[in-house]
PyMOL Python script that loads the backbone (N, CA, C, O; Angstrom):
from pymol import cmd

cmd.read_pdbstr("""\
ATOM      1  N   MET A   1      64.871  72.504 137.749  1.00  0.00           N
ATOM      2  CA  MET A   1      66.332  72.086 137.304  1.00  0.00           C
ATOM      3  C   MET A   1      67.258  72.815 136.437  1.00  0.00           C
ATOM      4  O   MET A   1      66.917  72.351 135.349  1.00  0.00           O
ATOM      5  N   SER A   2      67.994  73.462 136.238  1.00  0.00           N
ATOM      6  CA  SER A   2      67.945  74.051 134.913  1.00  0.00           C
ATOM      7  C   SER A   2      68.847  73.364 133.597  1.00  0.00           C
ATOM      8  O   SER A   2      69.604  72.421 133.826  1.00  0.00           O
ATOM      9  N   HIS A   3      68.716  73.837 132.427  1.00  0.00           N
ATOM     10  CA  HIS A   3      69.274  73.114 131.234  1.00  0.00           C
ATOM     11  C   HIS A   3      70.650  73.918 130.744  1.00  0.00           C
ATOM     12  O   HIS A   3      70.795  74.907 130.025  1.00  0.00           O
ATOM     13  N   MET A   4      71.500  73.148 131.377  1.00  0.00           N
ATOM     14  CA  MET A   4      72.924  73.798 130.268  1.00  0.00           C
ATOM     15  C   MET A   4      73.850  72.835 129.421  1.00  0.00           C
ATOM     16  O   MET A   4      73.829  71.605 129.407  1.00  0.00           O
ATOM     17  N   GLY A   5      74.746  73.784 128.649  1.00  0.00           N
ATOM     18  CA  GLY A   5      74.831  73.027 127.602  1.00  0.00           C
ATOM     19  C   GLY A   5      75.264  74.304 126.443  1.00  0.00           C
ATOM     20  O   GLY A   5      75.117  75.451 126.866  1.00  0.00           O
ATOM     21  N   ALA A   6      75.579  74.204 125.581  1.00  0.00           N
ATOM     22  CA  ALA A   6      76.406  75.122 124.522  1.00  0.00           C
ATOM     23  C   ALA A   6      76.782  74.169 122.940  1.00  0.00           C
ATOM     24  O   ALA A   6      77.045  72.968 122.877  1.00  0.00           O
ATOM     25  N   ASP A   7      76.720  74.902 122.084  1.00  0.00           N
ATOM     26  CA  ASP A   7      77.082  74.393 120.580  1.00  0.00           C
ATOM     27  C   ASP A   7      78.338  74.788 120.998  1.00  0.00           C
ATOM     28  O   ASP A   7      78.294  75.947 121.410  1.00  0.00           O
ATOM     29  N   LEU A   8      79.562  74.241 121.068  1.00  0.00           N
ATOM     30  CA  LEU A   8      81.156  74.593 121.063  1.00  0.00           C
ATOM     31  C   LEU A   8      81.616  75.091 119.961  1.00  0.00           C
ATOM     32  O   LEU A   8      82.641  75.772 119.977  1.00  0.00           O
ATOM     33  N   GLU A   9      81.023  74.869 118.965  1.00  0.00           N
ATOM     34  CA  GLU A   9      81.715  75.696 117.517  1.00  0.00           C
ATOM     35  C   GLU A   9      81.390  77.099 117.412  1.00  0.00           C
ATOM     36  O   GLU A   9      82.194  77.969 117.078  1.00  0.00           O
ATOM     37  N   GLN A  10      79.924  77.318 117.776  1.00  0.00           N
ATOM     38  CA  GLN A  10      79.531  78.671 118.578  1.00  0.00           C
ATOM     39  C   GLN A  10      79.998  78.927 119.285  1.00  0.00           C
ATOM     40  O   GLN A  10      80.133  80.149 119.233  1.00  0.00           O
ATOM     41  N   LEU A  11      80.498  78.481 120.202  1.00  0.00           N
ATOM     42  CA  LEU A  11      81.045  79.467 121.440  1.00  0.00           C
ATOM     43  C   LEU A  11      82.458  79.989 120.867  1.00  0.00           C
ATOM     44  O   LEU A  11      82.902  81.131 120.990  1.00  0.00           O
ATOM     45  N   ALA A  12      83.013  78.989 120.268  1.00  0.00           N
ATOM     46  CA  ALA A  12      84.513  79.297 119.999  1.00  0.00           C
ATOM     47  C   ALA A  12      84.567  80.558 118.912  1.00  0.00           C
ATOM     48  O   ALA A  12      85.588  81.246 118.900  1.00  0.00           O
ATOM     49  N   SER A  13      83.585  80.834 118.089  1.00  0.00           N
ATOM     50  CA  SER A  13      82.846  81.877 117.441  1.00  0.00           C
ATOM     51  C   SER A  13      82.825  83.183 118.176  1.00  0.00           C
ATOM     52  O   SER A  13      83.616  84.124 118.114  1.00  0.00           O
ATOM     53  N   LEU A  14      81.748  83.023 118.879  1.00  0.00           N
ATOM     54  CA  LEU A  14      81.466  84.205 119.726  1.00  0.00           C
ATOM     55  C   LEU A  14      83.028  84.578 120.614  1.00  0.00           C
ATOM     56  O   LEU A  14      83.476  85.692 120.885  1.00  0.00           O
ATOM     57  N   ARG A  15      83.363  83.808 120.791  1.00  0.00           N
ATOM     58  CA  ARG A  15      84.674  83.800 121.538  1.00  0.00           C
ATOM     59  C   ARG A  15      85.250  85.024 120.343  1.00  0.00           C
ATOM     60  O   ARG A  15      84.928  86.213 120.354  1.00  0.00           O
ATOM     61  N   ALA A  16      86.117  84.393 119.413  1.00  0.00           N
ATOM     62  CA  ALA A  16      86.842  85.226 118.789  1.00  0.00           C
ATOM     63  C   ALA A  16      86.639  86.253 118.663  1.00  0.00           C
ATOM     64  O   ALA A  16      87.307  87.194 119.091  1.00  0.00           O
ATOM     65  N   SER A  17      85.190  86.297 117.743  1.00  0.00           N
ATOM     66  CA  SER A  17      84.095  87.642 117.776  1.00  0.00           C
ATOM     67  C   SER A  17      84.773  89.132 118.549  1.00  0.00           C
ATOM     68  O   SER A  17      85.361  90.138 118.152  1.00  0.00           O
ATOM     69  N   LEU A  18      84.158  88.426 120.256  1.00  0.00           N
ATOM     70  CA  LEU A  18      84.708  89.386 121.152  1.00  0.00           C
ATOM     71  C   LEU A  18      85.619  89.658 121.318  1.00  0.00           C
ATOM     72  O   LEU A  18      85.845  90.850 121.526  1.00  0.00           O
ATOM     73  N   LEU A  19      86.413  88.936 121.321  1.00  0.00           N
ATOM     74  CA  LEU A  19      88.227  89.469 121.365  1.00  0.00           C
ATOM     75  C   LEU A  19      88.412  90.060 120.019  1.00  0.00           C
ATOM     76  O   LEU A  19      89.348  90.840 119.841  1.00  0.00           O
ATOM     77  N   GLN A  20      87.644  89.773 119.107  1.00  0.00           N
ATOM     78  CA  GLN A  20      88.304  90.730 117.327  1.00  0.00           C
ATOM     79  C   GLN A  20      88.069  91.712 117.860  1.00  0.00           C
ATOM     80  O   GLN A  20      88.894  92.563 118.192  1.00  0.00           O
ATOM     81  N   GLN A  21      86.628  91.747 118.061  1.00  0.00           N
ATOM     82  CA  GLN A  21      86.078  93.424 118.498  1.00  0.00           C
ATOM     83  C   GLN A  21      86.222  93.921 119.551  1.00  0.00           C
ATOM     84  O   GLN A  21      85.662  94.981 119.830  1.00  0.00           O
ATOM     85  N   SER A  22      87.168  93.147 120.563  1.00  0.00           N
ATOM     86  CA  SER A  22      87.429  94.471 121.370  1.00  0.00           C
ATOM     87  C   SER A  22      89.345  94.954 121.092  1.00  0.00           C
ATOM     88  O   SER A  22      90.072  95.691 121.758  1.00  0.00           O
ATOM     89  N   GLN A  23      89.650  94.054 119.685  1.00  0.00           N
ATOM     90  CA  GLN A  23      90.585  95.288 119.404  1.00  0.00           C
ATOM     91  C   GLN A  23      90.576  95.753 118.354  1.00  0.00           C
ATOM     92  O   GLN A  23      91.617  95.873 117.708  1.00  0.00           O
ATOM     93  N   VAL A  24      88.932  96.292 117.726  1.00  0.00           N
ATOM     94  CA  VAL A  24      88.494  97.093 116.839  1.00  0.00           C
ATOM     95  C   VAL A  24      88.733  98.174 117.783  1.00  0.00           C
ATOM     96  O   VAL A  24      89.671  98.958 117.643  1.00  0.00           O
ATOM     97  N   ILE A  25      87.414  98.260 119.302  1.00  0.00           N
ATOM     98  CA  ILE A  25      87.976  99.044 120.205  1.00  0.00           C
ATOM     99  C   ILE A  25      88.991  99.849 120.347  1.00  0.00           C
ATOM    100  O   ILE A  25      89.093 101.045 120.075  1.00  0.00           O
ATOM    101  N   GLU A  26      90.079  98.767 120.998  1.00  0.00           N
ATOM    102  CA  GLU A  26      90.636  99.474 121.249  1.00  0.00           C
ATOM    103  C   GLU A  26      92.357 100.610 120.170  1.00  0.00           C
ATOM    104  O   GLU A  26      93.275 101.389 120.424  1.00  0.00           O
ATOM    105  N   GLN A  27      91.651  99.780 118.870  1.00  0.00           N
ATOM    106  CA  GLN A  27      92.088 100.796 117.638  1.00  0.00           C
ATOM    107  C   GLN A  27      91.779 101.971 117.499  1.00  0.00           C
ATOM    108  O   GLN A  27      92.459 102.993 117.408  1.00  0.00           O
ATOM    109  N   LEU A  28      90.268 101.707 117.480  1.00  0.00           N
ATOM    110  CA  LEU A  28      89.081 102.897 117.445  1.00  0.00           C
ATOM    111  C   LEU A  28      89.512 104.304 118.647  1.00  0.00           C
ATOM    112  O   LEU A  28      89.445 105.506 118.391  1.00  0.00           O
ATOM    113  N   SER A  29      89.829 103.832 119.610  1.00  0.00           N
ATOM    114  CA  SER A  29      90.488 104.791 120.192  1.00  0.00           C
ATOM    115  C   SER A  29      91.772 105.325 120.354  1.00  0.00           C
ATOM    116  O   SER A  29      91.992 106.410 120.892  1.00  0.00           O
ATOM    117  N   ALA A  30      92.858 104.366 119.768  1.00  0.00           N
ATOM    118  CA  ALA A  30      94.522 104.721 119.942  1.00  0.00           C
ATOM    119  C   ALA A  30      94.395 105.460 118.162  1.00  0.00           C
ATOM    120  O   ALA A  30      95.476 105.916 117.789  1.00  0.00           O
ATOM    121  N   THR A  31      93.476 105.569 117.337  1.00  0.00           N
ATOM    122  CA  THR A  31      93.503 106.323 116.519  1.00  0.00           C
ATOM    123  C   THR A  31      92.562 107.992 116.617  1.00  0.00           C
ATOM    124  O   THR A  31      92.746 109.082 116.075  1.00  0.00           O
ATOM    125  N   VAL A  32      91.822 107.611 117.319  1.00  0.00           N
ATOM    126  CA  VAL A  32      90.573 109.413 117.870  1.00  0.00           C
ATOM    127  C   VAL A  32      92.220 109.968 118.443  1.00  0.00           C
ATOM    128  O   VAL A  32      92.805 110.924 117.933  1.00  0.00           O
ATOM    129  N   ARG A  33      92.931 108.889 119.931  1.00  0.00           N
ATOM    130  CA  ARG A  33      93.289 109.639 120.489  1.00  0.00           C
ATOM    131  C   ARG A  33      94.813 110.328 119.691  1.00  0.00           C
ATOM    132  O   ARG A  33      95.278 111.438 119.947  1.00  0.00           O
ATOM    133  N   GLN A  34      95.361 109.370 118.737  1.00  0.00           N
ATOM    134  CA  GLN A  34      96.631 110.605 118.012  1.00  0.00           C
ATOM    135  C   GLN A  34      96.111 111.663 117.038  1.00  0.00           C
ATOM    136  O   GLN A  34      96.671 112.689 116.651  1.00  0.00           O
ATOM    137  N   GLN A  35      94.800 111.125 116.706  1.00  0.00           N
ATOM    138  CA  GLN A  35      94.351 112.048 114.882  1.00  0.00           C
ATOM    139  C   GLN A  35      94.088 113.583 116.546  1.00  0.00           C
ATOM    140  O   GLN A  35      94.490 114.699 116.216  1.00  0.00           O
ATOM    141  N   LEU A  36      93.511 113.482 117.979  1.00  0.00           N
ATOM    142  CA  LEU A  36      93.344 114.741 118.337  1.00  0.00           C
ATOM    143  C   LEU A  36      94.757 115.350 119.120  1.00  0.00           C
ATOM    144  O   LEU A  36      94.679 116.408 119.745  1.00  0.00           O
ATOM    145  N   GLY A  37      95.866 114.697 119.043  1.00  0.00           N
ATOM    146  CA  GLY A  37      96.881 114.898 119.656  1.00  0.00           C
ATOM    147  C   GLY A  37      97.388 115.615 118.175  1.00  0.00           C
ATOM    148  O   GLY A  37      97.876 116.719 118.417  1.00  0.00           O
ATOM    149  N   THR A  38      97.402 115.351 117.003  1.00  0.00           N
ATOM    150  CA  THR A  38      98.173 116.056 115.990  1.00  0.00           C
ATOM    151  C   THR A  38      97.362 116.621 115.327  1.00  0.00           C
ATOM    152  O   THR A  38      97.828 116.934 114.232  1.00  0.00           O
ATOM    153  N   THR A  39      95.996 117.006 115.521  1.00  0.00           N
ATOM    154  CA  THR A  39      95.147 117.801 114.850  1.00  0.00           C
ATOM    155  C   THR A  39      95.409 118.964 115.305  1.00  0.00           C
ATOM    156  O   THR A  39      95.752 118.927 116.487  1.00  0.00           O
ATOM    157  N   THR A  40      95.369 120.779 114.492  1.00  0.00           N
ATOM    158  CA  THR A  40      95.219 121.319 115.301  1.00  0.00           C
ATOM    159  C   THR A  40      93.631 121.631 114.766  1.00  0.00           C
ATOM    160  O   THR A  40      93.009 121.399 113.729  1.00  0.00           O
ATOM    161  N   TRP A  41      93.340 122.274 116.036  1.00  0.00           N
ATOM    162  CA  TRP A  41      91.492 122.886 116.265  1.00  0.00           C
ATOM    163  C   TRP A  41      92.015 123.394 117.127  1.00  0.00           C
ATOM    164  O   TRP A  41      93.121 123.087 117.572  1.00  0.00           O
ATOM    165  N   HIS A  42      91.272 124.295 117.522  1.00  0.00           N
ATOM    166  CA  HIS A  42      91.400 125.362 118.420  1.00  0.00           C
ATOM    167  C   HIS A  42      89.933 126.168 118.661  1.00  0.00           C
ATOM    168  O   HIS A  42      89.184 126.340 117.699  1.00  0.00           O
ATOM    169  N   GLY A  43      89.528 126.712 120.180  1.00  0.00           N
ATOM    170  CA  GLY A  43      87.706 127.157 120.282  1.00  0.00           C
ATOM    171  C   GLY A  43      87.123 126.201 121.189  1.00  0.00           C
ATOM    172  O   GLY A  43      87.438 125.038 121.442  1.00  0.00           O
ATOM    173  N   PRO A  44      86.242 126.916 121.604  1.00  0.00           N
ATOM    174  CA  PRO A  44      85.121 126.289 122.473  1.00  0.00           C
ATOM    175  C   PRO A  44      84.844 124.855 121.832  1.00  0.00           C
ATOM    176  O   PRO A  44      85.125 123.896 122.550  1.00  0.00           O
ATOM    177  N   ALA A  45      84.370 124.618 120.673  1.00  0.00           N
ATOM    178  CA  ALA A  45      84.202 123.310 120.460  1.00  0.00           C
ATOM    179  C   ALA A  45      85.334 122.666 120.520  1.00  0.00           C
ATOM    180  O   ALA A  45      85.111 121.660 121.194  1.00  0.00           O
ATOM    181  N   ALA A  46      86.393 122.685 120.199  1.00  0.00           N
ATOM    182  CA  ALA A  46      87.734 122.223 120.400  1.00  0.00           C
ATOM    183  C   ALA A  46      87.575 121.392 122.213  1.00  0.00           C
ATOM    184  O   ALA A  46      87.091 120.394 122.747  1.00  0.00           O
ATOM    185  N   ASP A  47      88.192 122.376 122.484  1.00  0.00           N
ATOM    186  CA  ASP A  47      87.953 122.084 123.737  1.00  0.00           C
ATOM    187  C   ASP A  47      86.789 120.971 124.500  1.00  0.00           C
ATOM    188  O   ASP A  47      87.091 119.924 125.073  1.00  0.00           O
ATOM    189  N   ARG A  48      85.523 121.486 124.335  1.00  0.00           N
ATOM    190  CA  ARG A  48      84.420 120.356 124.389  1.00  0.00           C
ATOM    191  C   ARG A  48      84.954 118.954 124.255  1.00  0.00           C
ATOM    192  O   ARG A  48      84.940 118.069 125.111  1.00  0.00           O
ATOM    193  N   PHE A  49      85.411 118.912 123.068  1.00  0.00           N
ATOM    194  CA  PHE A  49      84.996 117.818 122.633  1.00  0.00           C
ATOM    195  C   PHE A  49      86.821 116.868 123.117  1.00  0.00           C
ATOM    196  O   PHE A  49      87.212 115.782 123.545  1.00  0.00           O
ATOM    197  N   ARG A  50      87.135 117.623 122.862  1.00  0.00           N
ATOM    198  CA  ARG A  50      88.949 116.838 123.531  1.00  0.00           C
ATOM    199  C   ARG A  50      88.537 116.832 125.433  1.00  0.00           C
ATOM    200  O   ARG A  50      89.019 116.031 126.234  1.00  0.00           O
ATOM    201  N   ALA A  51      87.723 117.747 125.710  1.00  0.00           N
ATOM    202  CA  ALA A  51      87.475 117.524 127.478  1.00  0.00           C
ATOM    203  C   ALA A  51      86.393 116.233 127.569  1.00  0.00           C
ATOM    204  O   ALA A  51      86.604 115.220 128.236  1.00  0.00           O
ATOM    205  N   ALA A  52      85.156 116.495 126.732  1.00  0.00           N
ATOM    206  CA  ALA A  52      84.601 114.909 126.590  1.00  0.00           C
ATOM    207  C   ALA A  52      85.200 114.067 125.840  1.00  0.00           C
ATOM    208  O   ALA A  52      84.130 113.478 125.695  1.00  0.00           O
ATOM    209  N   TRP A  53      85.865 113.493 125.264  1.00  0.00           N
ATOM    210  CA  TRP A  53      87.005 112.129 125.058  1.00  0.00           C
ATOM    211  C   TRP A  53      87.633 111.872 126.303  1.00  0.00           C
ATOM    212  O   TRP A  53      87.578 110.756 126.820  1.00  0.00           O
ATOM    213  N   GLY A  54      88.396 113.101 126.962  1.00  0.00           N
ATOM    214  CA  GLY A  54      88.987 112.153 127.936  1.00  0.00           C
ATOM    215  C   GLY A  54      88.454 111.444 129.259  1.00  0.00           C
ATOM    216  O   GLY A  54      88.814 110.488 129.946  1.00  0.00           O
ATOM    217  N   SER A  55      87.153 112.616 129.286  1.00  0.00           N
ATOM    218  CA  SER A  55      86.736 112.284 130.319  1.00  0.00           C
ATOM    219  C   SER A  55      85.238 111.282 130.590  1.00  0.00           C
ATOM    220  O   SER A  55      84.681 110.909 131.623  1.00  0.00           O
ATOM    221  N   ASP A  56      84.904 111.060 128.976  1.00  0.00           N
ATOM    222  CA  ASP A  56      84.129 110.916 129.219  1.00  0.00           C
ATOM    223  C   ASP A  56      83.976 109.179 127.719  1.00  0.00           C
ATOM    224  O   ASP A  56      83.504 108.043 127.672  1.00  0.00           O
ATOM    225  N   PHE A  57      84.659 110.039 126.940  1.00  0.00           N
ATOM    226  CA  PHE A  57      84.515 108.745 125.676  1.00  0.00           C
ATOM    227  C   PHE A  57      85.797 107.855 125.439  1.00  0.00           C
ATOM    228  O   PHE A  57      85.838 106.773 124.853  1.00  0.00           O
ATOM    229  N   GLU A  58      86.585 108.384 125.885  1.00  0.00           N
ATOM    230  CA  GLU A  58      87.887 107.633 125.997  1.00  0.00           C
ATOM    231  C   GLU A  58      87.729 106.148 126.978  1.00  0.00           C
ATOM    232  O   GLU A  58      87.920 104.960 126.718  1.00  0.00           O
ATOM    233  N   PRO A  59      87.244 106.951 128.324  1.00  0.00           N
ATOM    234  CA  PRO A  59      86.911 105.633 129.693  1.00  0.00           C
ATOM    235  C   PRO A  59      85.825 104.952 128.853  1.00  0.00           C
ATOM    236  O   PRO A  59      86.063 103.899 128.262  1.00  0.00           O
ATOM    237  N   SER A  60      84.750 105.498 128.808  1.00  0.00           N
ATOM    238  CA  SER A  60      83.653 104.594 128.028  1.00  0.00           C
ATOM    239  C   SER A  60      84.075 103.461 127.034  1.00  0.00           C
ATOM    240  O   SER A  60      83.524 102.364 126.946  1.00  0.00           O
ATOM    241  N   LEU A  61      85.068 103.873 126.348  1.00  0.00           N
ATOM    242  CA  LEU A  61      85.548 103.029 125.346  1.00  0.00           C
ATOM    243  C   LEU A  61      86.881 101.977 125.903  1.00  0.00           C
ATOM    244  O   LEU A  61      87.164 101.029 125.169  1.00  0.00           O
ATOM    245  N   ARG A  62      87.542 102.137 126.981  1.00  0.00           N
ATOM    246  CA  ARG A  62      88.597 101.046 127.458  1.00  0.00           C
ATOM    247  C   ARG A  62      87.414 100.261 128.225  1.00  0.00           C
ATOM    248  O   ARG A  62      87.546  99.054 128.021  1.00  0.00           O
ATOM    249  N   ARG A  63      86.257 100.563 129.074  1.00  0.00           N
ATOM    250  CA  ARG A  63      85.228  99.779 129.717  1.00  0.00           C
ATOM    251  C   ARG A  63      84.823  98.907 128.982  1.00  0.00           C
ATOM    252  O   ARG A  63      85.266  97.796 129.275  1.00  0.00           O
ATOM    253  N   LEU A  64      83.976  98.948 127.903  1.00  0.00           N
ATOM    254  CA  LEU A  64      83.784  98.176 126.918  1.00  0.00           C
ATOM    255  C   LEU A  64      84.928  97.801 126.571  1.00  0.00           C
ATOM    256  O   LEU A  64      85.461  97.542 127.650  1.00  0.00           O
ATOM    257  N   GLN A  65      85.838  97.552 125.583  1.00  0.00           N
ATOM    258  CA  GLN A  65      87.109  96.747 125.684  1.00  0.00           C
ATOM    259  C   GLN A  65      87.455  95.841 126.517  1.00  0.00           C
ATOM    260  O   GLN A  65      87.632  94.755 125.965  1.00  0.00           O
ATOM    261  N   ALA A  66      87.625  95.846 127.639  1.00  0.00           N
ATOM    262  CA  ALA A  66      88.194  95.024 128.800  1.00  0.00           C
ATOM    263  C   ALA A  66      86.721  94.081 128.659  1.00  0.00           C
ATOM    264  O   ALA A  66      86.596  92.859 128.743  1.00  0.00           O
ATOM    265  N   ALA A  67      86.058  94.754 128.504  1.00  0.00           N
ATOM    266  CA  ALA A  67      84.488  94.265 128.850  1.00  0.00           C
ATOM    267  C   ALA A  67      84.293  93.327 127.733  1.00  0.00           C
ATOM    268  O   ALA A  67      84.282  92.161 128.128  1.00  0.00           O
ATOM    269  N   MET A  68      84.179  93.425 126.820  1.00  0.00           N
ATOM    270  CA  MET A  68      84.273  92.183 125.479  1.00  0.00           C
ATOM    271  C   MET A  68      85.285  91.275 125.888  1.00  0.00           C
ATOM    272  O   MET A  68      85.083  90.063 125.962  1.00  0.00           O
ATOM    273  N   GLN A  69      86.758  92.018 126.254  1.00  0.00           N
ATOM    274  CA  GLN A  69      87.695  90.612 126.599  1.00  0.00           C
ATOM    275  C   GLN A  69      87.635  90.008 127.139  1.00  0.00           C
ATOM    276  O   GLN A  69      88.008  88.869 126.861  1.00  0.00           O
ATOM    277  N   GLU A  70      87.092  90.355 128.371  1.00  0.00           N
ATOM    278  CA  GLU A  70      86.922  89.329 129.225  1.00  0.00           C
ATOM    279  C   GLU A  70      85.451  88.178 129.446  1.00  0.00           C
ATOM    280  O   GLU A  70      85.319  87.064 129.953  1.00  0.00           O
ATOM    281  N   ALA A  71      84.385  89.298 128.664  1.00  0.00           N
ATOM    282  CA  ALA A  71      83.501  88.336 128.028  1.00  0.00           C
ATOM    283  C   ALA A  71      84.056  87.153 126.912  1.00  0.00           C
ATOM    284  O   ALA A  71      83.496  86.099 126.613  1.00  0.00           O
ATOM    285  N   GLY A  72      85.280  87.672 126.434  1.00  0.00           N
ATOM    286  CA  GLY A  72      85.573  86.706 125.294  1.00  0.00           C
ATOM    287  C   GLY A  72      86.681  85.350 126.207  1.00  0.00           C
ATOM    288  O   GLY A  72      86.961  84.217 125.814  1.00  0.00           O
ATOM    289  N   MET A  73      86.912  85.749 126.934  1.00  0.00           N
ATOM    290  CA  MET A  73      87.922  84.985 127.688  1.00  0.00           C
ATOM    291  C   MET A  73      86.842  83.941 128.520  1.00  0.00           C
ATOM    292  O   MET A  73      86.940  82.718 128.623  1.00  0.00           O
ATOM    293  N   GLU A  74      85.884  84.752 129.025  1.00  0.00           N
ATOM    294  CA  GLU A  74      85.355  83.596 129.648  1.00  0.00           C
ATOM    295  C   GLU A  74      84.078  82.618 128.900  1.00  0.00           C
ATOM    296  O   GLU A  74      83.529  81.707 129.519  1.00  0.00           O
ATOM    297  N   VAL A  75      83.711  83.005 127.410  1.00  0.00           N
ATOM    298  CA  VAL A  75      83.337  82.102 126.804  1.00  0.00           C
ATOM    299  C   VAL A  75      84.060  80.960 126.597  1.00  0.00           C
ATOM    300  O   VAL A  75      83.654  79.798 126.625  1.00  0.00           O
ATOM    301  N   GLY A  76      85.519  81.508 126.316  1.00  0.00           N
ATOM    302  CA  GLY A  76      86.939  80.490 126.005  1.00  0.00           C
ATOM    303  C   GLY A  76      86.431  79.257 127.053  1.00  0.00           C
ATOM    304  O   GLY A  76      85.900  78.226 126.641  1.00  0.00           O
ATOM    305  N   ARG A  77      86.743  79.608 128.764  1.00  0.00           N
ATOM    306  CA  ARG A  77      86.484  78.890 129.620  1.00  0.00           C
ATOM    307  C   ARG A  77      85.708  78.148 129.781  1.00  0.00           C
ATOM    308  O   ARG A  77      85.934  76.973 130.071  1.00  0.00           O
ATOM    309  N   ARG A  78      84.044  78.899 129.559  1.00  0.00           N
ATOM    310  CA  ARG A  78      83.020  77.851 129.824  1.00  0.00           C
ATOM    311  C   ARG A  78      83.293  76.950 128.779  1.00  0.00           C
ATOM    312  O   ARG A  78      83.487  75.813 129.211  1.00  0.00           O
ATOM    313  N   ARG A  79      83.427  77.119 126.801  1.00  0.00           N
ATOM    314  CA  ARG A  79      83.699  76.245 126.182  1.00  0.00           C
ATOM    315  C   ARG A  79      84.501  74.984 126.459  1.00  0.00           C
ATOM    316  O   ARG A  79      84.272  73.838 126.071  1.00  0.00           O
ATOM    317  N   ASP A  80      85.475  75.438 127.203  1.00  0.00           N
ATOM    318  CA  ASP A  80      86.392  74.551 127.780  1.00  0.00           C
ATOM    319  C   ASP A  80      85.863  73.280 128.791  1.00  0.00           C
ATOM    320  O   ASP A  80      85.593  72.094 128.600  1.00  0.00           O
ATOM    321  N   ALA A  81      85.864  73.927 129.630  1.00  0.00           N
ATOM    322  CA  ALA A  81      84.847  73.318 130.662  1.00  0.00           C
ATOM    323  C   ALA A  81      84.011  72.391 130.080  1.00  0.00           C
ATOM    324  O   ALA A  81      83.827  71.359 130.725  1.00  0.00           O
ATOM    325  N   LEU A  82      83.244  72.557 128.598  1.00  0.00           N
ATOM    326  CA  LEU A  82      82.215  72.012 128.456  1.00  0.00           C
ATOM    327  C   LEU A  82      82.813  70.185 127.661  1.00  0.00           C
ATOM    328  O   LEU A  82      82.280  69.078 127.740  1.00  0.00           O
ATOM    329  N   LEU A  83      83.757  70.525 127.150  1.00  0.00           N
ATOM    330  CA  LEU A  83      84.626  69.835 126.421  1.00  0.00           C
ATOM    331  C   LEU A  83      85.324  68.705 127.304  1.00  0.00           C
ATOM    332  O   LEU A  83      85.210  67.494 127.114  1.00  0.00           O
ATOM    333  N   GLN A  84      86.272  69.500 128.585  1.00  0.00           N
ATOM    334  CA  GLN A  84      86.591  68.764 129.555  1.00  0.00           C
ATOM    335  C   GLN A  84      85.316  67.533 130.435  1.00  0.00           C
ATOM    336  O   GLN A  84      85.634  66.587 131.154  1.00  0.00           O
ATOM    337  N   ALA A  85      83.944  67.952 130.076  1.00  0.00           N
ATOM    338  CA  ALA A  85      83.469  67.337 130.673  1.00  0.00           C
ATOM    339  C   ALA A  85      82.255  66.289 129.589  1.00  0.00           C
ATOM    340  O   ALA A  85      81.152  65.785 129.804  1.00  0.00           O
ATOM    341  N   GLY A  86      83.196  66.341 128.394  1.00  0.00           N
ATOM    342  CA  GLY A  86      82.676  65.572 127.436  1.00  0.00           C
ATOM    343  C   GLY A  86      81.512  66.162 126.488  1.00  0.00           C
ATOM    344  O   GLY A  86      80.883  65.362 125.795  1.00  0.00           O
ATOM    345  N   GLY A  87      81.279  67.206 126.449  1.00  0.00           N
ATOM    346  CA  GLY A  87      80.650  68.154 125.782  1.00  0.00           C
ATOM    347  C   GLY A  87      79.120  68.366 126.065  1.00  0.00           C
ATOM    348  O   GLY A  87      78.496  69.240 125.463  1.00  0.00           O
TER     349      GLY A  87
END
""", "prot")
cmd.dss("prot")
cmd.show_as("cartoon", "prot")
cmd.util.cbc("prot")
cmd.orient("prot")
């Protein structure tokens, strides 16, 4: 038989942290995207970085952001379920 339970205050803190950090990732992505769009930078290194940003880095950040947001929402749902069950 498995044991289930959690500290509700810690779950609330975890939820808030996951959601906050997902926004930090979104801001990071937006900042770099904006800077790349307005920075004069030409040459092979610029081309490589822009290509990697568009094909690898930004999509990876978006996946991480979405995963953290979903995890935060799931932690919130679990906390709510425990509250309804009486802790």
